[in-house]
N, C-alpha and C positions, 0 to 999 in steps of 0.2 A: 504494500500500500504506500502510495506516495502522496504527500500533502500537496494540494494544488491551490495556488493563489488566484482568487477571482475578485475583481473590483466590486461587482454587484453585492457581494456579501460584506464588504468592508464597512459600508455606511450603517448597516444593521448592527454589526458587531460593535461599532463605536457607540451606538445608542444603548445597546444591551449590556455592555461590559460591566457597568456598575450604576444601575438606575435607582437612585434613592427616592423612595416614595413616602418618606416620613417615618412611619412605624416599620416599614419593610423596605428591603432592597432586592431588586431583581437582578440576577446575573445570568446572562445568556451568551451563547457562542455558536456560530455556524462555521463548520469546517468542511472542505471538499477534499475527497481522496480518490485517487485512481486505484482501481482494483488490480493493477499490474503488480505482481510481487517484486519486492526488493529482495536482497540477499537473505536478510534475517526472516522475512515473511515466508520464504519457501520452506525453511526449517520448521517454523511455527505452524504453517498450514499443514504440513505433513504430520506433525505431532497431533494437531487437532483432528485430522482425518482418522488417524489411527485410534485416537481416544474414542471417537464416535463409533467406529467399526467394532472396536472391542466391546463397547457398551451394547451395541445391537446384537453382537454374538451372545452376550450373557442374557439378553432379553428376548431370545427367540420364541419364547412361549407367551409373549405379550398379546393382548387382544387389540383389535383395530382401534379402540378408543384411547389407547395409551398415547401420551404425549410424544413418546419416542417414535411413533408411527410417522411423524413429520420428518424424521431423519432417514427413512427408508429410501427415498428418492435421492439420486446423486445430485440433481439440480437443487433440491432443498438443502442438502448437506453443504453444497458449495455456497449457497446464500448465507447459511448460518456461519460458515467459516469466514466469509467476507465481513459479516457483521461483527464477529468476535475480534477479527484482526483490526477493524476500525476502532473498537473499544480499547484494544491494547495500545493503539497509537494515541488515542485520546488520554489514556491513563497508563503510561508506561511502567509505573511502579506497582500496578495491580495485576495479579495473576488470574486470568479468566479461564474457566473451564467451559469448553464447548457444550458438553453434555448438560451441565447445570444451567448455563446461560440460555440455551435454546428454549428452556421452559418459561423464560420470562419475556421472550419476544412475542409480540402480538401484531398481526397484520392489520393495518388501519386503512381507512379511506380518507380522502381529503376532507369530507364532511365531518368525520369524527375529529380530525386534527383541528379543523376550523372551530368546532364546538369547544374544544379544550382551550384554544387561544382566546376565543371570545369570553370564556368564563374566567380563566385565571389571569389573563393579561388585560382586563378591562381598564384598569387605572393606567397601565403602561401604554395602552393604545391611545388614551386621551392625551397623555404626555407626548406621544409621538406626533399627534396632529398639531399640538400647540408648538412643538419644536420645529417640525418640518413642513406642516401645512399640507394641502393637497390630499394625496391618497392616504388611506388608513394603514395601520401597521400590518394587518393581514394582507392587504393588497400589495404592499411593498414586499412582504415575505413571498407571496405567490410569484411576483414578477422576478425577484432575484433567484428563487429556486428554479423557476421555469427556464430562466436564461442559462443556468448552470447544468441542470439535469433533465430538462424537458418533462414536466410533471405528468403529462398525458401518458408517458411511457414508463412511469415510475411505479415501483412497489414501495409502500410506506409501512414502516415498522416502528413500534414503540418498544422500549425496554423498561420493564417495571419489575425489578428484582425485589426479593425480600431484604430485610435489613442486613443479613449476613453476607449478601452478595452485591451490596449496593455501594459503589465507590463514590457516589454522588452526594451522600449524606454529609453535611457539614454542620458545625456547631450552630444551633439556632435555626436550622432549616425548617421551614413550614411545609414546603412541597417541592418536588423536583420531577422533571419529565425529560426523557431523551427520545428523540425521533431520528429515524434514518430513512432517507429518500434514495432508493437504489434503482439506477437505470441499468438494466442488464445489457442492453445493446451498447451503450457508451462505456460500460464497465467503470461506472463512477458512482460514488456515494457521497451524499451530503449529510453530515450529522448536525443535529440541532438540539443542544441541551439547555435546559432552563432550570433555574433554582431560585426559590424565594427564601430570603433570610430575614429573620426577625431582628430588627435593630434594638428592640426592647430587651431581648434575651442577650444579645451581644453586649449591651450596656451593663446588664447585671453581672456578666462574667468579668467585665473590666472592673466593676465596683468590688467584686469579691477578690480579684487578684491584687488590687491596689495596696491593701494593708501589708501583704507579704513583700511587695516591692519596697514599701517604706521601711519595714523592719530590716530588710537587707541593707538599705542605705544607712540605718542607724548603726548596725553592727560593723559596717565598713569604716565608720568613724571611731570605733572603739579600739583601744589597745588590748590585744589578746595575749 
């Protein structure tokens, strides 16, 4: 996977990098990747493929309703591997398991994505219009994504792990979403991660930490 620079995404990233809305802060980022393997990706891709095949071999008696059934198709396995590789590039310090991660990927439609943005990004959308005027935040997202990955040809996935498999959780996080727009023909993926942080919780942590910092300063001035 190779990180790709696209100007249409820059304006949105500048707006979403650290959007302070008073009691909450929105942090978002769009990143484009080519699905062509780099040197390290080839080794990881093979490892993920072997992990999946080993899992399927041990699950040969599963019924058709099993989540692992989604991995039986080579095309589906390839998609899962691309998505996991993208996650690995987004979070290089986190070790993703393909077998575990695939259980948290859900195929979405543009309408379901739109509903989430409309619901959770309502205040951010108002701020976008006030700052940029003209089109709405959702329209700007559509235009930028369409320019990079041609939305009509895209498969859209969300990643919603449990807390043990979630690298997106941060101190004070209220909610987080991760979406992947995958164009199979172009062999290109755009990831879009969003996180809402509570400024009130962050302030509480700072207040709790402050006395310890002050104590440290006091001891620094004492002769031991």
